[in-house]
N, C-alpha and C positions, 0 to 999 in steps of 0.2 A: 528635269534630267538632262537638258541640253547644256545650258550655260546660264550664268547670272551676270548681267552687265556691270553689276557693282564690283565684280572681280577685276574688271579691266583696269580700274583705277589702282588696284593693288599691284597688278602686273606692271603698269607703267611706273608706279612709285618705286617698286623694288628694282627695276632696271635702272632707273635714274640714280638711285642711291648706290647701287653696286658700281656704276661707272662714274660716280661723282658729278653727275649733271644736276645743277641746282637752279638754272635759269631757263624756264620753260615757257613757251608761248602756245596759246590754243586758239585756233580759228575754227568756228563751227558754222554749219549751214542750218539756219532756223527754218528754211522752207522744206527741209527733208526730215520727216519725223524720226527716222532711225538715227541720222547724223545728229539731230538735236538731242535725242535721248542719251546717246553715247557721250556727246560733248558735255552735257550738263553733269553727268556722272563723273567725268574726268575733271571738270572744273571744281566740283565739290570736294573730291578726294585730294587733288593736287594742291588746291588752295589751303586745305586743312593741314597738309604736310609742309606748307611754306615753300613749295617749289614753283608754283605758278606766278609768273611776273606780268603776263600780258594776255588779255582775252578780247577777242572780237568776234561778233557774229555778222553774217551776211545773208542776203536773199539770193539763193542760188538760181532762182528763176529770172532774176533781173539781168538785163544786158548791160547795165550801166556800172556794174561793179568793177572796181579797179583792183585787180589782184596784185599788181605791183605795189600799190599803196599799202595794202594790208601787210605785205612782206617787209616793206621799208619800216613801217611802224613796229612790227614785231622784232626786226633786227636790232632796234635800239634798246630792247629790254632782254632779249634772250638769244641763245645760240641753238636751242632745240625748239622745233616748231612741230606741233601736232595738228594734223589736218583731219578734222572730223566733218568731212563733206562728202557728197555723193561722188561716185567714181569718175564721172566726166570732169568734175571740177578739180579733182586731184591732178589730172594731166595739165589743166590750165595753170594751176598754181606752180607745178614743177617747171613748166616752160617759162613762166615769169621769173622763177628763182634762177633758172639757167641764164636768162637774159641779164639778171642782176648780179651774176657771177657769185651766187650763193651756194652752188653745188660743187665747189672745189674742195670741200672737206672742212671748212671753217664752221659751217652750219650742218645740222642733221635734221632730217625730216622724217616724221612717222605718220602713218595713217592706219586706219582700222578697216580690215575686210574680214568680217567674221566668217562668211561663207563665200565661196567662189561660185558665181552663177549669174545668168543674165537678169534674174529677178532683182539682184542686189546692185545691179549696175556694172558697167565695164570699168574696172580699175586699171586696165592695162595701158601701156604707152603707145601701142600700135593701133592706129585707126585708118592708115592708108593715105595720109596727106603728106605734104612737103615737110611737116614738122616732126615726122617720126624719128629721124636721126637725132635731132636735138632732144626730143622727149626721151629716147632711149638713154642718151648720155646723162640727162637730168635725173632719171630714175635710179642711177647708181648711187645717188645721195639719199635715197628713200628706203627706210626700213618699214616693213609691213607687219603689223600684229594680226594674227589670224588664229582661229581655233585649230588645234592639231587634228588633222584628218587621219583617222586610223588607217594603217597600212598592213596590219597583221593578216596572216592567211585566213584567220577566222572571219575577219571583217570582209575580206575579199570574197570568201564563199557566201557570206550573208548578202553582200551587194549583188553578186550574181543571181542569187535566189530572188532578191527583190526585183531585179530587172526582168527575170523570167515570169514572176507572178504579175508584174505590171502589164506585161504583154498578153499573158493568157487570161487574166481575170478582169483587166480594166482597159485592154486595147490601147495601152500607152507604150510607146517605144522610146527608149532613151536614145538621144542623138549621139553621134560618134564623139567620144571624148567627154561626154556628160557623166559626172560622177553621182553616185547615190548620196543624197543630202545627209549631212551629219544628224539632222533631226530624226531621220528614219531609224537609225541605230539607237538614238537617244530614247525614242518612243519604245522601242523593243526592250531596252534596258529598264525603262520605267515599269513596263508590265512585268518584267522578270523580278524586279525588286518588290513590286506589289505581291507577286506570288510568294516570295520568300517571307514577307511579313504575314501574309494570310496563313501559310503553313505553320509558322511559329505560333500564331494566335490559336489555331486549331489544336496544335500539339499541347499547348498549355491549358486547353479547355476554355479559352476566351470566346467572346462573342464577336463574330465576324461583322456584325452590324455596328460595332464600336469603332467608328472612323477615327476618332482621336487616338485610341490605343494603337490601331494599325499604323497610322501615320507616324507616330512616335517611334515605332519599331523600324521605320525606314530611315530615321535620322541617325547621324553619328555612326556610320558603318561603312565598311569597304567590301567590295566584291569585284570579281572579274566578269565584265559584261562583253557584249559583242563589240563595243567601242573601246575596249581595253580596261584598264584599271579604273574603277569608278569609286570616288570618295564622296560621301554625303556628309556635310558638316552637321554640327549640333543645332543649326538653324534650319536644316532641311534643304540647303542649297548645295549644288554640286560643285566640287573643286575641279573645274574643267582645266584641261591642259592647253596651253597656248604655244605658238611658235612665233619667232621673229624671222622674217624672210628678208633676204637681201637680193639685189639684182645681180645675176651672173653677167659680167660684161661681154662674154663670148656668146652665150646662147640667148641673152636677153630675157631670161626667165628668172623668177624669184626662187632662191634656194633657202632652205632652212638653216639658220645659223645655230640656233639652240632651241630645243623643244622642252616640253614639260616644265615651263617656267612657273606658271601658276603661283605667283608670289613666292617663288623659290620653295614650293611646297615640300620639296625633299628635305629642307632644313628643319631640324628639330630643336626647339628651344629647351634648355636644360630643365625648366620648370614643368615641361610636359612629360618628362621621362621619370618613371619610378623604377628603382632597382629592387629586386626581390632578394631578401637576405634571410638568414636564419635557417634552421632545420626544415627541410621540405618546403622552402619558400613560404614560410608561415607569416612573414612580416615584410613590409616594404618601406623604403626610405627615398627621399627626394634626391635627385642627382647632385644638386648643389651641396647637400649635406654629405653625400658620399665622396665628393671631390675633396672635402675638407678632412675626411677620414681616410687615410691611406691604406687602412686594413680592410676596407669594405669591398667585397665582391671581386676579388682578384685584381684590384687596381693598385696593388703594392708596387713600389718603384722597382723591385727586383723581378717582377714579372713584366717583361717588356712588350709582349705581344698578346693578342687575344687568343683564347683557348682554341678556337677553330683553326688557328694557324699553327700553334705550337702546343700540341697536347703533351709533348715530352717534358716541358718545363714546369708543369704543374704537379703537385703531390698526387699520389695515386688515390688518396681518399677524398680529393676535392672534386666538386662538380666542375667539369671542364668548361662548360659554356656559361658565360655571364648572362644572366637573364633579367629582363626588365619588362615593364608594362608601358606601352605607348598607345594612347587613345583606346584603352580597353583591350588591346591585343598584346599577347605575350610575344616578345621579340628577343632575338639573340644579339648581344652587344659585343663588338670587337673594339678594343682600345688601342690607339696608336699615339705615341708620344712624339711630337715634332719639336724642332729647336725653336721655331717661331710660329706665330699665329698663321694659319692657312688663309691665303687670299683666294677669293672666288674669281678665278680667271676663266677665260674662254676655254682653255684646255680642260680645266676641271669640269666645267659645265658639259662639255662634250663627253667626257668620260662618264659622268653621271647619267647623261641621256642614254648612253650605250647600255649601261647595266639596268636602267629602268625599262628599256625596251625588251630585255630578256624575260620572257614569260613562259618558258617551257615547264612542263610538269616535272622534268628531271633536273631543273636548276633552282637554286634557292632564290627567292624573290627579295630584291633590294627594297627596303622600306624608307630609309632616310639616313641622314648623317647629322651629328651634333658637333658643331664647331664651337668648342667650349671657350669662346673668347671671354676675357683676355688670356686665358690659359692656352698653351699650344697643344693641348690634348684634343684628339679627334675620336669620336665614338661613331662607329658604323653600325646601323641597325638593319638586320636581315631577318628573314623568316626563321622562326624557332622550330627546330626538329628535335622532338623529345626523346627519340631513340638513340641519340648520340651519333658518333661517327662510325665509319666502317672499321677504323682502327679499334675503336672501343668494342665493337661486336666481335672482331677476330680475336681480341685478347681476352674476352670474357668466356671462360671455359664452361660456364653454366649454360650458355646458349648453344643449342645443337644446330649445326649448320649442315643440313642435307644438301644434295646437289641441286634440287629445285631452288632452294634458297640462294645458293651461290650463283647459279646461272641467271637467276632473276636480277641479282645485284650487278652482274657483269652486263646484262642487257640494258639496265638502267644507265650505267656509265656510258655505254655506247650511244644511247639515245641522247643523253644530256650533252655529251661532247660533240656529237654530230650537229645538234642545234646550235651549240656555242660557236663552232667553227663556221657555221653558215651565217651567224649574226655579225654585227659590227664589232663585237669584241674580238672576233677572229681567232684568238688563241688564249689559252689559260696561263700556262707557264709555271703554275704552282700546284699541278695536279698531284695530290698525295691521298693516301687512305684516310688521313684525318681531315681532309677537305671534302670527303664524300660523306654527306650526312644522310641520316635515315629518319623519315618523318613518322608520324603516328600510324600511317597506313603501310608501313614497311616499304615505302617507295624511296629509292636512293636519289639524292639530289646533289648536284655539283655546286660547291660554294667557293667563295674567296677568289672570284675572277674579276678582272678589270680594276678600275680605280687606282691606277699606279700612283697618281699624284697624292692620294690620301694614304694608301697602304704602305708606301715605301718608308721605312723608319729612318729617322735622322741619325741615330746612333746604332751602329752595327756591332753586335757582340759576336766575336769569333770564338765559339766554344764547341763542345761536342754536339750540342743541339743544332747549331748552324750546319755542321758537316752532315749530321743525320738527314737534314732536309735536302741536302744536295744529292743524296743517294737516288732520288727520283729524277734528277736532271740528266738529260742525255750528255754523254761525255764531250761531244763536239761543242756543246753550249756552255760547258764549265768555264772555259777561259773568258767568256763574255758575261758571266754571271757575277754581278757585284753583290746583289741580294737575291735570295731565291725568288724566281719569277721575273727578274728584270730582263732576261732574254727569253721571250716567249715566242715559240714557233709551233705550228700545227704538227710538224714531224716530231718535235720534242715532246708534245703532248702524247703522241702515240707511244713513244718510249716510256713515258711515265705510266701510261695505261698498262704497258707490258709488266712493269714492276708491280703494279696493283694486282694484275692477274696472278702473278707469282705469289703474292701475299695471300690471295684468296685460296689458291690451290693448296699451298702448304700450310696455310693458317699460321703465318708467322710474319716477321718484319722483312724488309728488303734484304736480300742476301743473308738469309737467316743462318745458314751453316757457316759461311765465311766469317760472319761477325762474331762468332764464338772465339776466334783467335786473331781478329783484326779490328781495330777501332774504325769509327766512321771516317775519320780524317785519312787514315791509311787506305781505306777503300776508295775514297774520292781520288786520292793521288794515284792509286793503281789504275783507276778508270781513265784519268787524264793521260796516262802513258800510252794509251792505245790510239789517241786522237791523231797524232802525226802519222801513225802507221796505217791510218784509214780503215781501221777495223774496230770491232766492239769487244769488250772483255767477256770471256766465257767463264773465267775462274770464279767470278763473284756470284754466279747464279746459284740459287738454292739447290742443295743436293750435290754440288760439285766440290772436288778437292782442288785447292789452288795449286798445289805442287804439281809441276809438269802439265798442268791443264787437263789432267786425266779425270774421267768421270767415275764416280763411286759405283754406280749401278745403272744398268740399262733402264730399269723401270723409272728411276728418278729422273734420268735424262729425258725419257719420253714425256714424263709429266711436265718437266720444265722446258720442253722444246718450244712451246708456244711463245712465252716471253722472249726466249732466245731468238726465235725467228723475227719477232716484232722489232727487237732492237737492231737486228741487221737490216731488215727491210727499210727502216726509216732512213738509212744512209744511202741505199742504192736504188730505191724505187719511190714513186710518188704514192705516199700512204696517207689516207685520211679516214675520218670517221663516217663519211657519207655512206650510209648503208644502201642507198639506191644506186649510186654511181660507182661504187667500189665493192667488190665481193671479198675483199681481204678480211674484214672483220668477221663476216659470216664464216669464212673458211677457217679462220683462227678459232672461232668459237666451236666449230664442228670438230677441229682437231683436239681441242681441249676436251670436248665431250667424249670423243673416242678414247683419249688417254685416261681420263679419270674414271671412265666407266670400266675399262679393263683392269685398272690398277687398284683404285680405291673403292669403287662402288659397283661391283659386278651385277647387282640387281637393278641398277638404274635403267629405266626404260624411256627416258625422255625428260624434257623440262618444259616449264611454262615461262613464257617471256615475261610475264608480270606476276610477282608473288601474290598480289591481291587476287588476281584471277584464279590462281591455284587455291588460295585460301577460300575464295568464294565457292569454287567447285566442291571443295571438301565440305564446306558449310552446307551446301545444297544437299550433298549426300547425307550429312548428319541430320539435316532438317527432315529429309524424307524418312530416314530411319526413326527419327524422333517422333515424326507425325504418326507412323505406324505404332510406335511404342506408346505414345500418348493415347491413341485410339484404343489400344489394348488395355492400357491402365484405366482409361475412362470407363470402358465396359466392365472391367473388374470392379471399379469403384461404384458404378451404377448397380452392379449385382450385389455388392456388399451393402450398399445403401438400402436396396430392397429387402435384403435379409435383415438388416438392422430394424427397418420399419416393421417388418412382419414380426420380429421378436418383440418389438415395443408394443405392437398391437395385441400380442398375446399376454402382455403384462398389464397393459392399461387399455381402457376403452378407446376406440378409434378417435372419437371426437377429442378426448383429452390428450391422446398422443399427438394428434395434429397440432393442437395448441402448443404443446411443449416443443415440438420440432420447429414451430414458427417463432419460438422465443417468447411466446406470450405467457402471462401469469394465469394459471387456472384458478378462477374464483370459486369458492365453496358455493354449493347450490342446495336449496331446500326443495325436497320432493314431498308432495302432499300425501301420496299413498303408493307404497311399493310392497312387494311380497318377498320375504327373505326365507331362504331354505338353509337349514343346518342338518348335517348328518354326522354320526359318530359310530365307530366300530365297537361292538359289544365285546368285552373281554380282551381288548387290545393289550392291556398291561400283561395279562397272563400269557398271551400269545407271544409277546416280545421276550418274556422270561424263558420260554421254551424254544426260542429260535436264535439263530446267529444274527448279528447285525446286518450282514449282507442279505440274508434271507428276508429280513424285515423290509429292507429297502426295496428289494425286488418285488415283494408282495404289495407294498404300497404303490409302487410304480405301475404294476399291472392293474390294480384296482382303480387308481385315479385315472389311468389312461382309458379304462372302460367308461368311467363317469364322464371324462372329457369328450369321448366319442358321442355319448348320449346327448349331452347338453348342447352339442353343435347343431342339433335339429330343433332347438327351441329358442325363443326370443328371451334369452336370459344372459346374465353376465356372471362369470365366475370371479368371486371376490378374492378368495384366498383359501389355502389349505394350511392348517396348523396341526402338525402331528397326524392324528387320525381323524381330525375334524375337517369337514368339507363345507364351504359356505358359498351359496349362490344367491343372486338377487335378480329380480325382474322388475321392469318399470323405470330403470335408470341405466345409463345416463340419458337415454331417450325415453320419454314418457309414451305409454301405450294404452292409456285409459284403464279399463278393468281387466285387460288381457293379462296383466302380470300375474294375477292369482291363478288364472286358467293355465298359463304356461308353466308355472312352478308346480301346480298340481299334476299335470300330465307328465312333467319331467320326473317328479318324485315317484310316481307309479312305475315309470320306465326304469328308474334306478333300482327300485325295490325288486322288480322282476328280474333285472340283470344280476342282482346280488344273489338271488335264490339259485341261479344256475352257475355262479362263479365258483371256481375251484382254486384253492390255495395250493400252489405247486409243491411246497415242501411239507404240507399237511393236507393231503388230498382227501382224507376221511373226515376232516373237520368242516362243519357247515358254517359258512360265514354269515354273520348277523349284523345288521346296522339299525340304529334308531334314527328316525327322521322327524324333525320338527319344523313347522311352517307357521309364519305369522305375517300379517299385513298391517301396515301403518306408515306414519310419516318418518322420514330420515333426512339427515344432512350429509352430503357427500362432497369430498374434495381430495386434492392431492396433498400428501404429507411428505415433507422432506425434499431435499435437493439432490442428494446422492441416493441412488436407488429409490426414486419416488414411488409412492404406493397410493393407490386409489382406495380410500377408506370410507366406511359408513359409520355415522355416529347417530345416536338417539336411543330412546327406550325401546323402539321396535326391534333393534338388534338384540338387546338383552332379552326381550320376551321370546324372540324366536329361538335363542340359545336355551332358555329355560324350557321351552316346549320340547326341544330335542332331549334334554337331560331327564325330563320327566316322562318320556315316552317309553315304549316297549320295543323289544327286538322285532325286526321285520314288520313294523307298523309305521304308518304315516300319521303323526300327531299334529292336528290342525287347530288353530285358535278360532274363537268365535268370530273374530273380525274377518279372517280368511273365509270361514264357512259362509258368512253372509254374502261375500262377493261371488263365491262359487255357485251359490244358489241361483244367481241371476242367469246362469248358463243352462240350468235344469238338466244337466247331463252327468253330474258327478254324484256318486253314491257315498254319502257320509253317514256315520253312525255316532250317536251321542255317547261319549265316554262318561260324562258327568263332571262333577267339580273335582279339581286337583289343586294341590297346594304348590304354588310357585314362589320361589324365593324372592322376596321384595314385593310380591304382588298379592299375596294372600291366596284365597281360594277363588279360582276362576273356572268357567265352564269351557270344556274342550271337546273335540270330536276326532274320530278316526276316519281317514279317507280310505274307502274300500276299493273304489274303482271308478270307471267312466264309461258311459254308454254311447259316446260319440261314434257314429259309423266310420268316420275317417280318422279315428283315433290313432295317434302315433304309438299307441301301446300294442299294436298288432305284432308282438314279438313272441313267437312260440318258444324259442330258446335263445339264449345269448351266451356265448362262450368267449372268454377273453382271447385276444391275439397273443400267441406265444411263439417265440423264435424256434421252439422245438416242434411246432406243428405247422404243416404246410397250410398256406392260406386257403387252398381249395378244399380243405377238410373242415372249414368252419361252417357251423350252421348259419343259414342266412339271417341277417338282421334287417328287418323290413320296417320302414317308417313311411307314413304318407307325406306327400310333398305339398302341404298347404301352409307351411310356416314361413316366417319372414327371413329366415337365414338361408334357406335353400332355394332351388329353382321352383318357380310357381307352376302348379299344375291344377287341373280340375279336381273336384272332390272324388274320393275313392280311387285316386291314382297312387300307386305305391312303387317304390324302387327297391330292388334287391341290392344291398351293399356289396355283395360278392361279385356283382357285375361291374362295379366302379373300377 
């Protein structure tokens, strides 16, 4: 994460090529491991490039070395000498060069000091001897290549924290002037990058023990670290930033000539850039292919400037921003056509350094530039903001702009311009609403600043679009403006800011009202007429009438007073965007807040400095409400789930229902012996003929509810009801030995007793009679169907039990011989031989009547049973008493009974 020495040869090679240096000599110290490693890397790279003409190594520990001899030999082959030697030897070589008169400008010397510190040796000219003056003069011919030491406020805060922790945790105190090593920040960025890779691995469900996968996630990516912009190439090496330092003849200190060289890493090769074309960016083409097609991506000859500069020149249906893909990142592309190929000069490198150092949250990040040699076209790559420009937002009527949104945009402009004015860029000069871009997080970012060498077009087209851009330019700067932005001052930026404020307030273009009857050119000429008078035009302000300078309405005047004040203050006072040292911007914002609150938005109660903070607060409120709503819905869902389960348990056996809810297939099961109960209403057909349909339904519901209440006290399973037939089984789906016959017998006697006391509501004088048949034997049980599944029993036992019921008598329990044999084992049931009866399909078989049961804890202790009716109060019911020794109810000791009316 710190640097790769192999990059040094690329830095040197790039510098030599840019300045046309082709004869290079290398002197390296083989006794110093660091100097030897750097020297061998440079030797390999420069020899491969054909630049290296002379190489010598020396023993830096020897006192017999002749530095003059090395330099004389090198001067015969080269004009550029690289010294890859320890710091003390650099001074000796430069003194020797001074004595040989090689420091007058005909030769150039370069050395490498990756880090500044005592550990790496003293590379300075001053040691306190009589040669200091000569050494200082000689060092003016020396250029020093060094890693770029971060100077951002974030790194300074980090360095302060490191010094504090070093003192408190490790009892180490940094000496005065000692800087925090670059390696410390590099280690921090390395851990940060590892954290990013681990989070991505976990988010995608990967294995954090897969070191290869995690490492590959760290390759070929960019991020902003504590040491600045960090770029990891596809080989896992960091593209470190280097500086070339020159000696200031006045102070005697090395000054940075140009930073961020790194093999000219800002330069983008055409083959590295893909342009997105087609509807919704569905396809991509190579830049070289696009350059051959003049109709690709807004690169037509008639569109002279990139969209982020001139939104007006593009058709309204066109995507304003030319978009491309560079190293996997979506970027915005601005095209400038020059008359000749752009040369990489010191001025251009300095401008690029300035924009690369701009890293504010409210400024667009510069990514690189493509000098499409041999074509004079220049493509500038910047951060892509998908929400478009402020101009797009203001013109889009579908976007609702509340005052929180507007004030957030204003605040972002102030922060971005404040940072820009404090940076080396100093002034913008082209501040317009179409240069205020909005990213995916609704953060406004200032774009199109700096880089005058690249962005100034060769051919100036004087048309309505040109004059429209000048409407944001302060009148006193108009005579100095050849192209928009050529005359950039901080005061002029404040004027442009006032015009943007006016656009935001009235949601229109600059001088919206005046432009309805005046062209942009006439408006610019009108503004220039005020320059010599030392004042600013009032008549062009939105909401004003030009005639006689009179204002149309007080309310409009008060709304537009803020930009009006800003335009006048920039001429008469020191105005800037520094929110800490000047209260002007805060005052103007407050005035705007008061005006728009009273006029346009009376319910407005304040604003949030950052729109994302406001959105996050709203999302937090929504999240809290949603959490309560989800909790409520979850409880309702849980309740409905329990109800559904209970309903399913009433339709199917619990074990079978659990299998179905788990998504399992219920396999058919063979039962060796179960007891099946059938009952049928005697004379049901005649009863239906004498009753209304609703009366029949009510009657069956009352009767079967009575039966359902009874069977709940026995280890039985209700199979189904078909018309007036009622079918119950015991011994399935859970086997219970021989208890199935006993449970069915007791239940049948209880049902019979309940029927005797049952009253038909619509025929109260009619005695209800039922026939009951019981048989025991093997069956097969399983779930039939997928829609409305049904638990069915199959086998001869089912048919025999049905025949026992149909051949029985009213109010009698007809039992087969198989059931009688099982009941006899309990010695408590009273059975009476009926004799042989004819059963369909069976012939003549012996059957019995079940008379009663002598069990002392019998659940038959039911003196009377009356059905539950809505017309009768529950407390008027006769008590229904059952003993509590069955498997379905609470367990109790023998002879313990419960009165159902107490439940």
